[in-house]
C-alpha positions as CSV (number, residue, x, y, z in Angstrom):
1,M,-0.3,-0.2,0.0
2,L,2.8,2.1,0.9
3,D,4.7,1.5,-2.8
4,T,1.7,2.4,-4.0
5,A,1.2,5.6,-2.5
6,L,5.0,6.8,-3.2
7,K,4.5,5.7,-6.5
8,L,1.5,8.2,-6.6
9,L,3.8,11.2,-5.2
10,R,6.1,10.5,-7.7
11,E,3.5,10.6,-10.6
12,F,3.0,14.3,-9.2
13,S,7.1,15.2,-9.2
14,S,7.2,13.8,-12.8
15,H,4.4,16.3,-13.3
16,S,6.1,19.1,-11.7
17,Y,3.8,19.1,-8.7
18,K,4.9,18.7,-5.0
19,A,2.8,16.0,-3.2
20,Y,3.2,14.0,0.2
21,I,1.4,11.5,2.4
22,V,0.0,13.2,5.3
23,G,-1.9,12.5,8.5
24,G,-2.9,9.4,10.3
25,F,-1.2,7.5,7.6
26,V,2.3,8.9,9.0
27,R,1.2,9.0,12.4
28,D,0.6,5.5,12.4
29,Y,3.2,4.2,10.3
30,I,5.8,5.3,12.8
31,L,3.7,4.0,16.1
32,G,3.9,0.7,13.9
33,I,0.1,0.7,13.5
34,K,-0.8,-1.0,10.1
35,S,-3.3,1.5,8.3
36,N,-5.7,1.3,5.4
37,D,-5.9,4.9,5.3
38,I,-3.8,7.3,3.1
39,D,-4.3,11.3,2.7
40,I,-2.4,13.1,-0.2
41,T,-2.0,16.9,0.0
42,T,-0.6,18.7,-3.3
43,D,0.2,22.1,-4.1
44,A,-1.5,20.7,-7.6
45,K,-5.5,21.9,-7.8
46,P,-8.0,19.7,-8.5
47,K,-8.3,20.3,-11.9
48,E,-4.8,19.6,-12.2
49,I,-4.9,16.8,-10.4
50,K,-7.7,15.2,-13.3
51,E,-5.5,16.1,-15.5
52,I,-3.2,13.7,-14.3
53,F,-5.2,11.2,-12.9
54,E,-8.0,11.0,-15.9
55,D,-10.0,8.4,-14.0
56,S,-10.2,10.4,-10.4
57,C,-13.3,11.7,-9.1
58,L,-14.1,15.3,-7.9
59,P,-16.6,14.8,-5.4
60,N,-16.6,18.5,-4.0
61,D,-14.2,20.9,-6.4
62,D,-15.0,23.7,-3.8
63,Y,-13.7,21.5,-0.5
64,G,-10.2,21.0,-2.7
65,S,-10.5,17.2,-2.3
66,V,-9.8,14.5,-5.4
67,T,-10.5,10.5,-5.3
68,V,-8.1,8.6,-7.0
69,I,-8.3,4.7,-7.2
70,S,-4.9,3.0,-7.7
71,K,-4.4,-0.7,-7.9
72,G,-7.8,-0.9,-5.9
73,I,-6.5,1.1,-3.2
74,R,-8.5,4.6,-2.4
75,F,-6.6,7.8,-2.4
76,E,-7.8,11.0,-0.9
77,I,-6.2,13.9,-2.6
78,T,-6.4,17.2,-1.2
79,T,-4.8,20.4,-2.2
80,F,-3.1,22.9,-0.2
81,R,-5.5,25.4,1.4
82,E,-6.1,27.7,4.1
83,E,-9.4,27.7,5.7
84,K,-11.6,31.0,7.5
85,E,-14.3,32.3,8.8
86,Y,-15.6,28.7,10.2
87,E,-19.8,28.5,10.3
88,D,-21.5,26.4,12.9
89,H,-18.5,25.5,14.6
90,R,-18.1,22.8,11.7
91,R,-17.2,23.8,8.5
92,P,-14.9,27.1,7.1
93,S,-16.9,28.8,4.7
94,V,-13.6,30.3,3.2
95,I,-11.3,28.6,1.3
96,Q,-8.2,29.7,-0.5
97,Y,-5.9,27.4,-2.3
98,I,-2.3,28.2,-1.7
99,D,1.3,27.1,-3.1
100,D,3.2,26.1,0.7
101,L,2.9,23.0,2.6
102,Y,3.2,24.9,5.6
103,P,0.5,26.7,6.1
104,D,-2.1,23.9,5.1
105,L,-0.3,22.2,8.3
106,L,-1.3,24.7,10.4
107,R,-4.5,24.3,9.2
108,R,-5.0,20.8,11.1
109,D,-6.5,19.7,14.3
110,F,-3.5,17.9,16.1
111,V,0.2,18.5,16.1
112,I,0.4,14.0,15.7
113,N,-1.7,14.4,12.6
114,T,0.5,16.7,11.0
115,L,3.7,14.9,9.9
116,C,4.2,14.0,6.3
117,M,5.9,11.6,4.0
118,D,7.6,12.8,0.8
119,E,7.8,10.5,-2.4
120,E,11.6,8.7,-0.5
121,G,9.5,7.8,2.1
122,K,11.0,10.5,4.7
123,I,9.4,12.0,7.4
124,I,8.3,16.1,7.3
125,D,8.0,17.1,10.5
126,Y,7.8,20.7,10.6
127,L,5.4,21.4,13.9
128,G,6.8,18.2,16.3
129,G,4.6,15.8,15.4
130,Q,7.1,12.6,16.3
131,K,8.0,14.5,19.7
132,D,4.4,14.7,20.7
133,I,4.5,10.7,19.8
134,E,7.4,9.8,21.9
135,D,5.6,11.7,25.0
136,R,2.2,10.2,24.2
137,I,0.1,13.2,24.4
138,I,-2.4,15.0,21.9
139,R,-2.2,18.8,21.5
140,T,-3.7,20.9,18.8
141,V,-2.0,23.0,16.3
142,G,-2.5,26.5,18.1
143,D,-5.2,27.5,20.3
144,A,-6.9,24.7,21.5
145,K,-10.2,26.4,22.0
146,E,-10.1,28.4,19.1
147,K,-9.6,25.2,17.0
148,F,-12.6,23.8,18.6
149,S,-14.7,26.5,18.5
150,D,-13.9,26.7,14.7
151,D,-15.1,22.8,14.5
152,S,-16.6,21.2,17.4
153,L,-16.2,17.5,15.9
154,R,-12.5,17.9,17.1
155,I,-13.5,17.6,20.6
156,L,-14.9,14.0,19.9
157,R,-11.9,13.7,17.8
158,A,-9.5,14.3,20.2
159,I,-11.2,11.7,23.0
160,R,-10.6,9.2,20.2
161,F,-6.8,9.7,19.7
162,A,-6.3,9.3,23.2
163,T,-9.2,6.2,23.4
164,I,-7.2,4.5,20.6
165,L,-3.6,5.5,21.0
166,D,-3.4,5.8,24.7
167,F,-2.2,9.2,24.9
168,Q,-3.0,12.1,27.3
169,L,-5.0,15.3,26.0
170,S,-2.3,18.4,26.9
171,D,-4.0,20.3,30.2
172,E,-4.5,23.0,27.0
173,I,-7.6,20.7,25.6
174,E,-8.5,19.9,28.4
175,Q,-9.5,22.6,29.3
176,A,-11.0,24.2,26.2
177,I,-13.0,20.5,25.9
178,F,-14.4,21.9,29.5
179,E,-15.2,25.7,27.7
180,T,-16.4,24.5,23.9
181,K,-18.4,21.7,24.9
182,G,-21.6,22.8,23.9
183,F,-20.9,22.7,20.7
184,V,-20.9,19.5,20.4
185,R,-25.0,19.7,20.4
186,E,-24.8,21.4,17.3
187,L,-23.1,18.5,15.3
188,S,-25.1,16.0,12.9
189,Y,-25.9,13.0,14.9
190,Q,-24.7,10.9,12.1
191,R,-21.0,12.3,12.5
192,K,-21.6,11.9,16.6
193,K,-22.5,8.5,16.4
194,E,-19.6,8.2,14.3
195,E,-17.1,9.1,16.7
196,V,-18.2,8.0,19.5
197,E,-18.9,4.4,17.8
198,K,-15.1,4.6,16.8
199,I,-14.5,5.2,20.6
200,F,-16.8,2.4,21.8
201,N,-15.2,0.0,19.4
202,S,-11.9,0.4,20.0
203,P,-10.7,-2.4,22.5
204,N,-9.5,0.5,25.2
205,R,-12.8,1.8,24.8
206,D,-12.8,2.2,28.8
207,K,-10.5,5.0,28.8
208,G,-13.2,6.5,26.5
209,I,-15.7,6.3,28.0
210,Q,-14.1,7.5,31.5
211,L,-12.9,10.8,29.2
212,L,-16.6,11.1,28.3
213,L,-17.6,11.2,31.4
214,K,-15.2,13.5,32.9
215,F,-15.8,16.5,30.5
216,G,-19.7,15.8,31.5
217,L,-20.0,15.5,26.9
218,D,-22.3,12.5,27.4
219,Q,-24.9,15.2,28.3
220,E,-23.7,17.2,25.0
221,L,-24.6,13.6,22.9
222,E,-27.7,12.8,24.6
223,I,-26.6,10.0,25.9
224,E,-28.0,8.6,29.0
225,H,-26.0,5.8,31.8
226,L,-22.8,6.1,30.2
227,E,-21.6,5.4,33.4
228,D,-23.5,2.4,33.8
229,V,-21.7,0.8,31.2
230,I,-20.5,-3.5,31.8
231,G,-18.5,-5.5,29.9
232,R,-16.0,-2.8,28.6
233,D,-14.3,-5.7,27.0
234,M,-16.8,-6.2,25.0
235,D,-15.9,-6.7,20.8
236,S,-18.5,-4.5,19.7
237,S,-20.3,-1.5,20.2
238,L,-23.6,-2.8,20.0
239,V,-22.7,-3.8,23.4
240,V,-22.2,-0.7,24.8
241,W,-24.9,1.0,22.6
242,S,-27.6,-1.5,23.9
243,Q,-26.5,0.0,27.9
244,L,-28.0,3.3,26.7
245,E,-30.9,5.5,26.3
246,V,-30.0,8.1,23.4
247,S,-31.8,10.8,21.5
248,P,-33.9,9.1,19.0
249,K,-32.4,11.5,16.6
250,Y,-29.3,8.7,16.5
251,P,-29.4,7.7,13.0
252,F,-29.3,3.4,13.7
253,H,-29.9,1.2,10.7
254,K,-32.2,-1.8,11.3
255,N,-30.1,-4.2,11.5
256,E,-28.2,-2.3,14.3
257,M,-31.3,-1.8,16.4
258,E,-32.6,-5.4,16.1
259,M,-29.0,-6.3,17.5
260,I,-29.4,-3.9,20.2
261,H,-33.1,-5.1,20.9
262,H,-31.9,-8.4,21.1
263,I,-28.9,-8.3,23.1
264,Q,-31.5,-6.2,25.5
265,K,-33.8,-9.3,25.5
266,A,-31.3,-11.8,26.1
267,M,-29.3,-9.8,29.4
268,E,-32.9,-10.9,30.6
269,L,-32.5,-14.3,29.7
270,N,-30.2,-17.2,31.2
271,N,-27.9,-17.5,28.8
272,L,-27.1,-21.0,28.8
273,D,-31.3,-22.1,28.3
274,P,-32.0,-23.9,25.1
275,M,-34.8,-21.3,24.0
276,A,-33.1,-18.6,24.4
277,L,-30.1,-19.8,22.3
278,Y,-32.3,-20.7,19.7
279,T,-34.0,-17.6,19.6
280,Y,-31.3,-15.1,19.9
281,G,-28.1,-17.7,18.9
282,L,-24.5,-17.8,19.9
283,Y,-23.1,-14.1,19.1
284,V,-26.1,-12.2,21.3
285,N,-26.0,-14.6,24.6
286,S,-22.4,-14.3,24.6
287,C,-22.4,-10.8,24.3
288,A,-25.2,-10.7,26.9
289,G,-23.4,-13.7,29.4
290,K,-20.4,-11.1,29.4
291,M,-22.0,-8.9,30.6
292,K,-23.3,-10.8,33.2
293,D,-20.1,-12.8,33.9
294,V,-21.4,-16.3,32.3
295,D,-18.7,-18.9,31.0
296,V,-18.4,-17.8,27.1
297,K,-17.2,-21.4,26.9
298,K,-20.5,-22.8,28.3
299,I,-22.5,-20.5,26.8
300,T,-20.5,-22.3,23.5
301,E,-20.9,-25.7,24.1
302,S,-24.4,-25.3,25.3
303,Y,-25.5,-23.2,21.5
304,A,-23.6,-26.7,19.7
305,N,-25.4,-29.1,21.8
306,L,-28.8,-27.6,20.6
307,V,-31.2,-30.2,19.1
308,I,-32.1,-27.5,15.9
309,K,-30.9,-24.3,15.2
310,S,-33.8,-23.1,13.4
311,R,-37.4,-24.4,12.3
312,D,-36.1,-25.4,9.0
313,E,-34.9,-28.5,11.0
314,I,-37.5,-29.4,12.7
315,A,-38.9,-33.3,10.6
316,I,-42.3,-31.9,10.0
317,T,-43.2,-29.7,7.0
318,S,-46.5,-27.3,7.5
319,L,-47.9,-29.1,4.9
320,Q,-47.6,-32.6,6.1
321,I,-49.1,-30.9,9.4
322,M,-52.4,-29.9,7.3
323,E,-53.0,-33.5,5.8
324,L,-51.7,-34.9,9.4
325,L,-55.0,-33.1,10.9
326,H,-57.3,-32.8,7.4
327,R,-57.2,-28.7,7.6
328,G,-56.3,-26.0,5.6
329,S,-53.8,-23.5,6.1
330,G,-54.6,-20.8,9.6
331,K,-52.5,-19.3,12.2
332,Y,-52.6,-23.1,14.1
333,L,-50.0,-24.1,12.4
334,K,-47.8,-20.8,14.2
335,E,-49.0,-22.2,17.5
336,I,-48.3,-25.8,16.5
337,Y,-44.7,-25.4,15.6
338,D,-44.3,-23.0,18.3
339,D,-45.2,-25.5,21.2
340,V,-43.0,-28.6,18.9
341,E,-40.0,-26.4,18.9
342,R,-40.6,-26.1,22.5
343,E,-40.6,-29.7,23.2
344,I,-37.8,-30.6,20.9
345,L,-35.3,-27.9,22.1
346,Y,-36.0,-29.2,25.9
347,R,-35.5,-32.8,24.7
348,R,-38.8,-34.0,26.1
349,L,-39.8,-34.7,22.1
350,P,-37.7,-36.5,19.9
351,N,-36.9,-34.8,16.3
352,E,-38.4,-37.4,14.3
353,L,-41.6,-37.6,11.7
354,D,-43.3,-40.3,13.6
355,S,-42.5,-38.9,17.1
356,I,-43.5,-35.4,16.1
357,S,-47.1,-36.9,13.8
358,Q,-47.9,-39.1,16.8
359,Y,-47.5,-35.4,19.7
360,I,-49.4,-33.5,17.0
361,V,-52.4,-36.3,17.0
362,E,-52.6,-36.0,20.3
363,H,-52.6,-32.7,21.1
364,Y,-54.3,-31.0,18.5
365,A,-56.5,-33.8,16.6
């Protein structure tokens, strides 16, 4: 991936433009963290980038960003620029393209995200990003309060980086968060969810949760019961969401809502019980079980020992039931299936056609 990116930089150079890998990829490269997200910054204007890479995509000409896909890898390429007059504590209303890398770096959020790499793989560090990585600290580029007032998403990004990288926030950042946290309410619920989700998905999520609580950001995010979250070593953010009350404006997908609901239901059940395992499956019961300190190995074994794992495995069909009872289709079929299903799961009825047929005749004929 890096080789492809460096080749891309050399392509810019061959057309007399300057270009550098910038930001998170370089930071993670120094930390020895694998990253699949490479951003490139250049003095080439968007239309000039398109002339170099004919199949590139220009999603937003005003923003100065172009998407280039090379060898199946997606690169976001942004023209050097200065940003002024932020609107709604989120977006700059004025963007001016420039020819110099240094002032472009000054507009960025955190010093650890200003590191660059040139076409030879050499690290360029104008603002002390490598020192901050060594010190494991997050500082803003310039005044923290001003940075957060300009773009309040940076507040959540600061918490996210501190969580994922296990870095400390500078004293200036901490004070600025207390003073500007109210602006977080103005962010879209989609952006808030995306950032909080990254915190909840981190193996170090406990630190992130503590930071959100420390600054009172749970209130600004309209998230309740964050202090009561258990099972913080879970491998899914949905386990955390299932324990919270959040604003209905958060844009959860249908599948996410269904999973959250299932985890909540499974929390109320015995996660070794055959019906609970059959109804909600191994993953949901494992999530619920972990939160209740139930041995996940036992849950896995109990699930593996289920007689059936879906209704399709019951050894009788609806047509056979109708023929057996000399009746047409109707709601009674669900009642019978529910009954037979339960009897099979609790091993009171063998999952065999003859046994099931005899049971149905005795109870429903």
